[in-house]
N, CA and C of each residue as an Amber inpcrd file, in Angstrom:
protein
   363
   0.8220000  -1.5760000   0.0950000  -0.3960000  -0.0700000  -0.2140000
   0.4790000   1.3870000   0.1740000   1.5510000   0.9840000   0.6480000
   2.4750000   2.7940000   0.3330000   3.2250000   2.6740000  -0.2830000
   4.2100000   1.6440000  -1.9630000   3.9400000   2.1860000  -2.2810000
   2.9880000   2.4000000  -3.9910000   1.8560000   2.6870000  -3.7610000
   1.1400000   2.4960000  -4.9420000   0.6680000   3.7800000  -3.7600000
   1.0500000   4.5420000  -2.4040000   0.6820000   6.0390000  -2.4340000
   2.3050000   6.4510000  -2.3200000   2.8460000   5.9010000  -3.1580000
   4.3570000   6.7210000  -3.5680000   4.2480000   7.3740000  -5.4020000
   3.9850000   6.1890000  -5.2400000   3.6470000   6.4740000  -7.0220000
   2.8840000   7.3520000  -7.4040000   1.8500000   8.0270000  -6.2640000
   1.1800000   9.0240000  -6.1150000   1.4230000   9.9530000  -6.2490000
   2.9130000   9.7810000  -5.4710000   3.4880000  11.1030000  -4.5680000
   4.7890000  11.2930000  -5.7530000   5.2980000  10.2110000  -5.8670000
   6.5260000  10.3450000  -6.7070000   5.9320000  11.7410000  -8.1680000
   4.9300000  10.9780000  -8.8390000   4.4450000  11.2650000  -9.9600000
   3.4280000  12.8860000  -9.9060000   3.5070000  13.3650000  -8.8970000
   2.7610000  14.2580000  -7.8660000   4.3670000  15.5570000  -8.3970000
   4.7390000  14.4930000  -7.5680000   6.5340000  15.7120000  -7.1880000
   7.3150000  15.7840000  -9.1530000   6.5950000  14.8100000  -9.5820000
   7.2800000  15.0520000 -10.9440000   6.4680000  16.4270000 -12.2230000
   4.6890000  16.1040000 -11.3510000   4.1590000  17.0850000 -11.6860000
   4.4140000  19.0070000 -11.2890000   4.5230000  18.7270000 -10.2540000
   4.7940000  20.4660000  -9.5690000   4.2130000  20.7010000  -8.6420000
   3.5290000  18.6020000  -8.2420000   2.4700000  19.3460000  -6.1260000
   3.3220000  19.6590000  -5.5960000   2.7280000  19.4140000  -4.5900000
   3.0660000  20.1310000  -3.3130000   2.5800000  18.5020000  -2.0260000
   3.6530000  17.9030000  -1.7530000   3.1560000  17.0000000  -1.1950000
   2.5310000  16.9310000   0.5290000   1.1880000  16.9370000   0.7630000
   1.0300000  17.9120000   2.0050000   1.7290000  16.2630000   2.6150000
   0.8190000  15.2120000   3.1320000   0.5630000  13.5400000   3.5460000
   0.2160000  12.9650000   3.0400000   0.8880000  12.1240000   3.3700000
   0.3700000  10.1380000   3.0800000  -0.7060000   9.1590000   3.6280000
  -1.1890000   8.6980000   4.5310000  -1.8360000   8.7330000   5.8480000
  -2.4060000   7.0220000   5.1440000  -1.9970000   6.3130000   5.6750000
  -2.6960000   4.2560000   5.7060000  -3.0600000   4.9260000   6.3570000
  -4.6260000   3.4130000   5.5990000  -5.8870000   3.3270000   7.3620000
  -5.9590000   1.2510000   6.5880000  -5.3320000   0.6050000   7.7210000
  -5.8100000  -0.8900000   7.0110000  -7.4460000  -1.2350000   6.7340000
  -8.3300000  -0.3260000   7.2680000  -9.7450000  -0.7370000   7.0840000
 -10.0880000   0.3650000   5.9280000  -9.3320000   1.2810000   5.2260000
  -9.5530000   2.5860000   4.5680000  -8.7580000   2.2900000   2.8150000
  -7.3180000   2.2310000   3.1160000  -6.4940000   1.8270000   1.7610000
  -6.1370000   3.4260000   2.5410000  -5.8690000   4.3590000   1.7680000
  -4.8700000   4.4370000   1.9690000  -5.4270000   6.1530000   0.8360000
  -3.5880000   7.5720000   0.8400000  -4.3420000   8.7370000   0.3190000
  -3.0820000   9.2840000   0.6920000  -3.6040000  10.5610000   0.0150000
  -1.9820000  10.9880000  -0.6340000  -2.3600000  12.0680000  -1.2090000
  -2.0420000  13.4180000  -0.0190000  -2.6660000  14.4840000  -0.3660000
  -1.8820000  15.3270000  -0.2920000  -1.9230000  16.2570000  -1.7570000
  -0.9280000  17.3450000  -2.8220000  -2.4360000  18.7250000  -2.9790000
  -1.6880000  18.9500000  -3.1660000  -1.7560000  20.5590000  -3.6320000
  -1.3360000  20.9350000  -5.3680000  -2.0030000  21.0600000  -6.3730000
  -1.3560000  21.3570000  -7.8030000  -0.6690000  19.7230000  -8.0370000
  -0.1190000  20.0660000  -9.3290000  -0.1190000  18.1510000 -10.2800000
  -1.1380000  18.7450000 -11.6880000  -0.5780000  17.6140000 -11.4270000
  -1.5540000  17.2820000 -13.4580000  -2.0160000  15.7750000 -12.8250000
  -3.5340000  15.5940000 -12.5340000  -4.6710000  14.8480000 -12.0160000
  -4.4110000  13.7070000 -12.7330000  -4.0940000  14.2510000 -14.5720000
  -4.2830000  12.9990000 -15.4280000  -2.9090000  12.0210000 -15.5790000
  -1.9290000  12.7220000 -14.7730000  -1.2260000  12.3190000 -14.6970000
  -0.5120000  11.1270000 -12.7410000  -1.2700000  11.9470000 -11.8020000
  -1.5890000  11.5760000 -10.0750000  -2.1360000  10.4280000 -10.1440000
  -3.2920000  10.4970000 -10.5130000  -4.2650000   9.7590000 -10.2170000
  -3.7810000   8.4700000 -10.5660000  -3.5410000   8.0540000 -12.3380000
  -3.5920000   6.4060000 -12.2580000  -1.7690000   5.7630000 -11.7420000
  -0.9510000   7.0400000 -11.3210000   0.4660000   7.0000000 -11.2930000
   0.3900000   5.8200000  -9.5610000  -0.3870000   5.9250000  -9.4390000
  -0.4120000   4.7710000  -7.5500000  -0.4090000   3.2260000  -8.6670000
  -1.0870000   2.4270000  -8.8360000  -1.2860000   1.6100000  -9.9680000
  -0.1360000   0.9920000 -11.2850000   0.2620000   2.3680000 -11.7190000
   1.4370000   2.4300000 -12.6230000   2.6800000   1.7460000 -11.4290000
   2.4380000   3.0710000 -10.7640000   3.8970000   3.0220000  -9.4860000
   4.4870000   1.3140000  -8.9980000   3.4340000   1.1560000  -8.9590000
   3.0980000  -0.0410000  -7.6490000   2.8690000  -1.4170000  -8.8420000
   2.7180000  -1.7480000 -10.0820000   3.2290000  -1.7730000 -11.2880000
   4.6710000  -2.6390000 -11.3600000   5.0640000  -1.1280000 -11.5970000
   6.4840000  -0.9490000 -11.8060000   7.6640000  -1.3320000 -10.8600000
   6.9110000  -1.0220000  -9.4340000   8.1230000  -1.8750000  -8.3060000
   8.2810000  -2.8200000  -8.2600000   6.8340000  -3.9780000  -8.3740000
   6.4580000  -5.4680000  -8.7770000   7.9640000  -5.7610000  -9.4650000
   6.9850000  -5.5640000 -10.7040000   7.4700000  -5.8240000 -11.8560000
   9.2750000  -5.6210000 -11.1950000  10.3340000  -4.7460000 -10.7240000
  11.1890000  -4.8080000 -10.7430000  11.9300000  -5.8970000  -9.3320000
  10.8730000  -5.4460000  -8.6350000  11.6200000  -6.3030000  -7.3050000
  11.4680000  -7.7870000  -7.9680000  10.4610000  -8.8760000  -8.2340000
  10.6600000 -10.0300000  -8.6530000  11.9970000  -9.8260000  -9.6080000
  11.7360000  -9.2480000 -10.4010000  13.3310000  -8.8220000 -11.6150000
  14.7980000  -8.9990000 -10.4480000  14.2350000  -8.6660000  -9.5890000
  15.4070000  -9.1400000  -8.7060000  15.7210000 -10.2410000  -7.5990000
  14.7380000 -10.4260000  -7.1630000  14.6150000 -11.6480000  -6.7810000
  15.4920000 -12.6030000  -6.7230000  15.9280000 -12.7520000  -8.3200000
  16.6480000 -14.0450000  -7.6760000  18.5230000 -14.1150000  -7.8790000
  18.6090000 -12.8390000  -7.6390000  20.1040000 -12.2810000  -7.2950000
  20.9580000 -11.9130000  -6.0610000  21.4920000 -12.0710000  -5.5160000
  21.5280000 -11.4160000  -4.8160000  22.1230000 -10.3030000  -4.4180000
  23.0820000  -9.6500000  -5.4500000  23.3850000  -8.1030000  -5.5990000
  22.4160000  -8.2750000  -5.8690000  21.8980000  -7.5940000  -6.8910000
  20.2420000  -6.9710000  -7.6610000  19.2120000  -6.8450000  -6.3910000
  19.0390000  -7.5600000  -5.3200000  18.1340000  -7.6750000  -4.3490000
  18.8890000  -6.5370000  -3.4010000  19.9720000  -7.0660000  -2.9290000
  20.4960000  -5.2790000  -2.8880000  20.6870000  -3.8800000  -3.1520000
  20.6860000  -4.1130000  -4.1000000  20.2250000  -3.0570000  -5.3490000
  19.3590000  -2.5290000  -4.9220000  18.4100000  -2.9630000  -5.3010000
  16.3920000  -3.0830000  -5.6350000  16.3340000  -2.4750000  -3.6250000
  17.0740000  -3.3130000  -2.6510000  16.5470000  -2.9270000  -1.4840000
  16.7890000  -1.1910000  -1.5990000  18.2240000  -1.0170000  -1.7000000
  18.4970000   0.2370000  -1.1750000  17.4420000   1.0880000  -1.3250000
  16.4650000   0.5280000  -3.5240000  16.2910000   1.7250000  -3.5110000
  13.8700000   1.1330000  -2.8770000  14.2000000   0.2230000  -2.7170000
  13.2490000   0.8920000  -1.7600000  13.3800000   1.1610000  -0.1220000
  14.3340000   1.2820000   0.7550000  14.7220000   2.0050000   1.2820000
  14.1980000   3.7150000   1.2140000  14.6800000   3.5690000  -0.0340000
  14.6480000   5.3660000  -0.3200000  13.5000000   5.8690000  -0.7110000
  13.0610000   4.8250000  -1.3140000  10.6860000   5.6110000  -1.4950000
  10.3290000   4.4660000  -0.0620000  10.4770000   3.7880000   0.6530000
  10.5340000   4.0620000   1.9720000  10.4200000   4.7530000   2.8250000
  11.0720000   5.6050000   2.6750000  12.0630000   6.9820000   3.6880000
  11.3490000   8.2980000   3.4850000  11.0900000   8.0480000   2.1430000
  10.1090000   8.8890000   1.0380000   8.7620000   8.8750000   2.2440000
   8.2400000   8.5290000   1.4450000   7.0390000   7.5220000   2.6270000
   6.6770000   8.1670000   4.0020000   8.0150000   7.9460000   4.4200000
   8.0910000   8.0890000   6.4770000   7.4520000   9.4900000   6.7220000
   8.3190000  10.4040000   5.5490000   8.8520000  11.9770000   6.0160000
   7.3180000  12.5810000   5.3550000   6.7640000  11.8880000   4.9150000
   5.5030000  12.9450000   4.3930000   4.4990000  11.7930000   5.5160000
   4.4990000  11.0250000   5.6520000   3.3020000  10.3400000   6.8360000
   2.9800000  11.4590000   7.8660000   1.7590000  10.8890000   7.9950000
   1.6240000  12.0140000   8.4350000   0.6520000  11.2800000  10.3230000
   0.5640000  10.0200000  10.4780000  -0.5510000   9.5870000  11.3790000
   0.4430000   8.1490000  11.6150000  -0.0020000   7.6040000  12.8490000
   1.3030000   6.5310000  13.5030000   1.1480000   5.0280000  12.2000000
  -0.2200000   4.5110000  12.1340000  -0.0320000   3.2750000  11.2400000
   1.1550000   3.2720000  10.1610000   1.2610000   4.1510000   9.6860000
   2.3170000   4.6260000   8.7890000   3.4900000   4.6870000   8.4340000
   3.3820000   5.2550000  10.2110000   4.6790000   5.6830000  10.3610000
   5.4440000   3.8780000  11.1110000   4.2950000   3.7920000  12.2280000
   5.4270000   2.3290000  12.2830000   5.3380000   1.0260000  11.1430000
   4.3680000   0.6300000  10.1830000   4.6030000   0.3780000   9.5360000
   5.7320000   0.5220000   8.4430000   6.2710000   1.7100000   7.8010000
   7.1890000   2.2910000   7.1030000   8.2230000   1.8800000   8.1430000
   8.2870000   1.4330000   9.5080000   9.5830000   1.6400000   9.7670000
   9.2650000   0.3670000  10.2280000   8.5860000  -0.7150000   9.9610000
   9.4660000  -1.9190000  10.3500000   9.4530000  -2.5370000   9.6070000
   8.9330000  -2.1390000   7.8760000   9.7390000  -2.9740000   6.9360000
  11.2360000  -1.7250000   7.1440000  11.2810000  -1.2550000   6.9100000
  12.4250000  -0.4020000   7.5150000  13.3580000  -1.1020000   7.8590000
  13.1600000  -1.7030000   8.8830000  13.4080000  -2.9500000   9.8400000
  14.7240000  -3.5440000   9.6430000  13.7190000  -4.4280000   8.7550000
  12.7490000  -5.8160000   8.9750000  13.9690000  -5.8810000   6.9510000
  13.9900000  -5.0360000   6.5440000  15.4490000  -4.6360000   5.0780000
  16.7460000  -4.3450000   5.9590000  16.9370000  -3.8440000   6.9410000
  18.6690000  -3.8760000   7.4530000  18.7730000  -5.0920000   7.5080000
  17.8750000  -5.7780000   8.5120000  18.4190000  -6.9300000   9.1800000
  18.2210000  -8.0190000   7.8050000  17.7330000  -7.3580000   7.2580000
  17.9460000  -8.7490000   6.5060000  19.3360000  -9.1960000   5.4430000
  19.8470000  -7.8670000   5.3110000  21.6230000  -7.4310000   5.0240000
  22.1450000  -8.4210000   4.9970000  22.2580000  -8.4670000   6.6280000
  22.9370000  -9.5990000   7.8350000  23.1010000 -10.5250000   8.2140000
  21.4700000 -11.4030000   7.3830000  21.8910000 -12.6450000   7.4060000
  21.6120000 -13.6330000   6.0050000  22.8220000 -13.8870000   6.5530000
  22.8750000 -15.7630000   5.6990000  23.7930000 -14.6450000   4.4060000
  24.4040000 -13.4470000   4.4480000  25.3610000 -13.2250000   3.1060000
  23.7780000 -12.5700000   1.9070000  22.1880000 -11.7460000   2.6730000
  22.0830000 -11.5860000   1.8050000  20.9720000 -12.1790000   1.4250000
  20.5900000 -13.6320000   1.5070000  19.9740000 -14.6760000   1.4380000
  18.9910000 -14.6260000   1.9430000  18.5370000 -14.0460000   2.7350000
  16.9250000 -13.5120000   2.9270000  16.8920000 -12.3730000   2.7270000
  17.2360000 -11.4680000   2.0630000  17.1710000  -9.6470000   1.0460000
  16.5980000 -10.3890000   0.5180000  17.2740000 -11.7300000  -0.3650000
  16.6280000 -11.7880000  -1.6740000  15.1870000 -12.4210000  -1.5110000
  14.7060000 -13.5840000  -1.0610000  13.3670000 -13.9220000  -0.8030000
  12.4400000 -12.8590000  -0.1440000  12.8820000 -12.2880000   0.6830000
  11.9660000  -9.9830000   0.7760000  12.0120000  -9.6710000   0.0440000
  12.7480000  -9.5560000  -0.8430000  12.6480000  -8.8740000  -2.3100000
  11.1920000  -9.4250000  -3.7360000  11.6980000 -10.7040000  -3.2090000
  10.5950000 -11.7100000  -3.8790000   9.9660000 -11.9080000  -3.6980000
   9.5560000 -11.6370000  -2.5680000   8.1850000 -11.4850000  -1.8680000
   7.1950000 -10.2480000  -1.5230000   8.0690000  -8.7190000  -1.5250000
   6.9910000  -7.5410000  -1.7400000   6.9520000  -7.0930000  -3.4640000
   8.0250000  -8.5610000  -4.4380000   7.1120000  -7.8140000  -5.4990000
   6.5770000  -9.0280000  -5.6050000
């Protein structure tokens, strides 16, 4: 869900929007609040962004080095989501995923990271 909302936010930034917040709610989904931008690009960007990130993760999930590279990109996206997060649930989920990502870097030479990236994809 965070990558879906990050897709909206990144497209908004690319079209000149100011991102106010990103919120995740397990009952209602998520919302990205922004001012400005091009709605023809930012609205479908959630699905397009999720598909792009998922395909990248599946592609990289079969190689340890590629998984480490993609995990850095995932970490940057999660840190950006954490920056815009305004509610406690979004922050807790994002911090949890960052913690798992960092922890798996050091378990069994990145083998766990490979499976985590594949699972995320």
